N, C-alpha and C positions, 0 to 999 in steps of 0.2 A: 446638432445635429439636427436631418432630417426624421420622421418615424420608418420610412425604407433605412434606414445608415444605419439608426436604430433596431429595424431585425434584420436583418445580412449580420451585424455584428453579433448578435444574441444568436444567432443561428448558426457562428463563424466555433461561438462557443461550446452551445453545445457540440457539432462535427467533428469539437477538434477530440471529444473527450467522448467522445459513442457512444452521447444518451436523447434522446427524443429533448426536441426541443418543449417546451409550456408556458408559451404566451400565460402570462398576466395581463388583466385589462384594467386596465388606467384608474379605474375609479375602485382599483382593490389597493384594500393596508396595505403599509408594509410599518415594522415598527423597524423605526431610528433614533437613535440616542440624543441628545441633544449637542452634543457635539461633536454632532455626525462629520468628515473632511474637517476639522480645527486641526487634528492630529492625525500621525502615520504610529501603524499604518490602519486600514480599514481592512475590515473584520466585516464576514454577512456569514448566514444558514435561512437552508428555510426547512423549516417544520412541513408537513404534511396541508393541505390547504383548508381552513374551517369558515364557511360563512362567507364572508366580504373578507375575511382577513387571507393576505395569499403566499401564510408564512414563514415572510422573508425575516427576516430582524440583522438587519446592519447596525455597526458602532466604528468607531474609532482612540486609540489606543488603549486604555485600560479599560476591562468591562468593568458593570459594575452592578452589584447581586440589590440595588434601590429600586422600591415600587416607583419612583416616576425616568426613570435611566430612558425606559424608549417613549417616544411618545406614537401615537398612532396619526403616520403618514399618506394620504392617496401616490398610488405613485404618478398621477400627471407633473404634480409638484415636487417627485423626489426629478423630476426628467431636468428635472432647472436647480435645485436645491445639488443633489450629485448627483452628473452627466458623467459620470465617473464608475462608477458602479454596475449602469443599464447596460447595458451587458453580457452582466451576469445573473441577470433576471429572468430568464429562460431555462435554468437551471434545473432539475427537476426536483421535489422535495427529498429528502433527505441530503442535501452538496452541501459544500463549504467550500469560501474562497477570504483566502486574504492577500492584501494589493500595499503595496506602499509607494510612495516618491521616486525613489532612486527603482523604477524598473520591475520591482520583487511582484513575484504571482504565484499564488499556489492553486489549484481548484483540488478539493477531493471528494471525496463519497462517506459517508462517516452514519450509517445505520442506522442508530441509537438516536439524530434523531424521527426518526421514523417508528419507537417505540412509541406504546398514551404511556 
């Protein structure tokens, strides 16, 4: 997927949901589970940006509260590692998504993600 195709897909997701397009920089950090992309479904949620963090956390299958469940990944590496989720990553803080291999997709706003 080219950069232009990624941006267009992100803009479409934001437009469908009537929200602002919130681009994250290629060097921004995303928290991705070590099993991300290995199981279905894929989950994503976005807290408010903080420093070099985009606020995004992605995982596959069941969530774990283990300290090492998420690892920091630069967005530019995530594009290669998990291209199927890139279209969601311009959604603003407070959004979540869920998708699976059977074309199921759900995108919603979760105000609790914005609470301190």
